[in-house]
C-alpha positions as CSV (number, residue, x, y, z in Angstrom):
1,M,0.0,0.0,0.0
2,N,1.5,3.3,-1.0
3,T,1.5,6.5,1.1
4,A,-1.4,8.1,-0.8
5,Q,-3.6,5.1,-0.1
6,K,-2.7,5.1,3.6
7,V,-3.4,8.9,3.9
8,S,-6.8,8.3,2.2
9,I,-7.7,5.5,4.5
10,A,-6.7,7.6,7.5
11,L,-8.6,10.7,6.4
12,A,-11.7,9.1,4.8
13,P,-13.7,8.7,8.1
14,L,-13.2,12.3,9.3
15,V,-15.8,14.0,7.1
16,P,-18.7,11.6,7.6
17,A,-17.9,11.2,11.3
18,T,-17.8,15.0,11.8
19,L,-21.1,15.5,10.0
20,S,-22.7,12.7,12.0
21,F,-21.3,14.1,15.3
22,T,-22.6,17.6,14.4
23,A,-26.0,16.4,13.4
24,S,-26.5,14.2,16.5
25,L,-25.3,16.9,18.8
26,T,-27.7,19.4,17.1
27,I,-30.6,17.0,17.7
28,I,-29.5,16.5,21.4
29,I,-29.4,20.3,21.9
30,M,-32.8,20.8,20.2
31,I,-34.4,18.2,22.4
32,R,-32.9,19.6,25.6
33,R,-33.9,23.2,24.7
34,S,-37.4,22.4,23.6
35,T,-40.4,23.0,25.9
36,V,-41.4,19.3,25.9
37,K,-37.8,18.0,26.4
38,L,-37.8,14.3,27.0
39,S,-41.4,13.9,27.8
40,T,-42.3,11.3,25.2
41,V,-41.0,7.8,24.5
42,Y,-40.1,8.8,21.0
43,R,-38.0,11.7,22.1
44,R,-36.2,9.6,24.7
45,L,-35.4,6.9,22.1
46,V,-34.1,9.5,19.6
47,F,-32.1,11.2,22.4
48,G,-30.5,7.8,23.3
49,L,-29.8,7.2,19.6
50,C,-28.1,10.5,19.2
51,V,-26.0,10.2,22.4
52,C,-24.8,6.8,21.2
53,D,-24.1,8.2,17.7
54,V,-22.0,11.0,19.3
55,I,-19.9,8.3,21.0
56,L,-19.6,6.3,17.8
57,S,-18.7,9.5,15.7
58,L,-16.0,10.5,18.2
59,S,-14.4,7.1,17.9
60,Q,-14.5,7.3,14.1
61,M,-13.1,10.9,14.2
62,G,-10.0,9.4,15.9
63,S,-9.5,7.3,12.8
64,S,-6.0,5.8,12.7
65,F,-4.5,8.7,14.6
66,V,-5.1,7.1,18.0
67,M,-3.5,3.8,17.0
68,P,-0.1,3.1,18.6
69,S,2.6,5.3,17.1
70,G,4.2,4.0,14.0
71,T,1.6,1.3,13.2
72,F,-0.1,3.3,10.5
73,W,0.2,6.6,8.7
74,G,-0.4,9.5,11.1
75,S,-0.8,7.3,14.1
76,I,0.3,9.2,17.3
77,G,-1.5,7.2,20.0
78,N,-0.6,4.3,22.2
79,D,-2.2,1.1,23.4
80,V,-4.5,2.9,25.8
81,T,-5.9,5.4,23.2
82,C,-6.4,2.5,20.8
83,D,-8.3,0.5,23.5
84,I,-10.4,3.6,24.3
85,Q,-11.3,4.1,20.7
86,G,-12.2,0.4,20.3
87,F,-14.4,0.5,23.4
88,M,-16.2,3.6,22.2
89,A,-16.6,2.1,18.7
90,V,-18.2,-1.1,20.1
91,I,-20.5,0.7,22.5
92,G,-21.5,3.3,19.9
93,T,-22.1,0.7,17.2
94,C,-24.1,-1.7,19.3
95,A,-26.1,1.0,21.0
96,T,-26.8,2.9,17.8
97,V,-28.1,-0.2,16.1
98,M,-30.2,-1.2,19.1
99,Y,-31.7,2.3,19.5
100,S,-32.6,2.2,15.8
101,L,-34.3,-1.2,16.4
102,S,-36.1,0.3,19.5
103,L,-37.5,3.1,17.3
104,S,-38.7,0.4,14.8
105,I,-40.3,-1.5,17.7
106,Y,-41.9,1.7,19.0
107,F,-43.4,2.5,15.6
108,L,-44.7,-1.0,15.2
109,L,-46.4,-0.9,18.6
110,V,-48.0,2.5,17.9
111,A,-48.9,2.0,14.2
112,K,-49.8,-1.7,14.0
113,F,-50.9,-2.5,17.6
114,N,-52.4,0.9,18.5
115,M,-50.5,0.8,21.8
116,S,-50.8,3.9,23.9
117,E,-47.8,6.1,24.8
118,Q,-48.5,5.5,28.5
119,R,-48.5,1.7,28.1
120,I,-45.2,1.7,26.1
121,K,-43.7,4.0,28.7
122,K,-44.5,1.7,31.6
123,R,-44.2,-1.8,30.0
124,I,-41.7,-1.6,27.2
125,E,-39.5,1.4,27.3
126,P,-37.5,0.7,30.5
127,Y,-36.6,-2.8,29.2
128,L,-35.4,-1.3,25.9
129,H,-33.0,1.2,27.6
130,I,-31.8,-1.4,30.1
131,F,-31.1,-4.0,27.4
132,I,-29.3,-1.5,25.2
133,I,-27.1,-0.2,27.9
134,V,-26.2,-3.7,29.4
135,Y,-25.7,-5.2,26.0
136,S,-23.5,-2.4,24.7
137,L,-21.4,-2.0,27.8
138,G,-21.1,-5.8,28.0
139,G,-19.8,-6.0,24.5
140,G,-17.4,-3.1,25.0
141,I,-16.0,-4.6,28.2
142,Y,-15.7,-8.0,26.6
143,I,-13.8,-6.8,23.6
C-alpha cells in the first residue's frame, strides 16, 4: 500500500464522522432546549440514539490517529488510546443499532398494535433502555 492510499484510509472517516457528530449533537441540543424536552417515549429513544451516535462518531473521528505510534500513517497514540477508541466504537455501534431497532419497535407498537404512549412508557421502554445499555457495555468490556 502506497502513502497516498494510507493517507486516504486515515482521512476518509473524518468528514462523515464529523457530519454525524454535528447532526446528532444538534438534535440533542434541540431536544434539551425544547419545551417538551424528554417527555415522550419517541423523544427519549431519539435522544438515546443521538447520544450513542455521538460516541460512535467521536471514535471514528479518531481514525487511525489514536493507533499506537508507528503502526499506520499519522498514528500518534498508544495502546490505551487504541483501546479507548475500540471501546467507544463497540459501545457506539451496538447501542446505535439497538436504538434504531427500538425506534422500529416503538413505531410497530404504535402503528400496528395501537398501543398507547403510557403503556409503552410503563411496560416496554424501561426494558429497551436497560437492554441496550447492558448489551452495549457488556460488548465493549468483553472486547
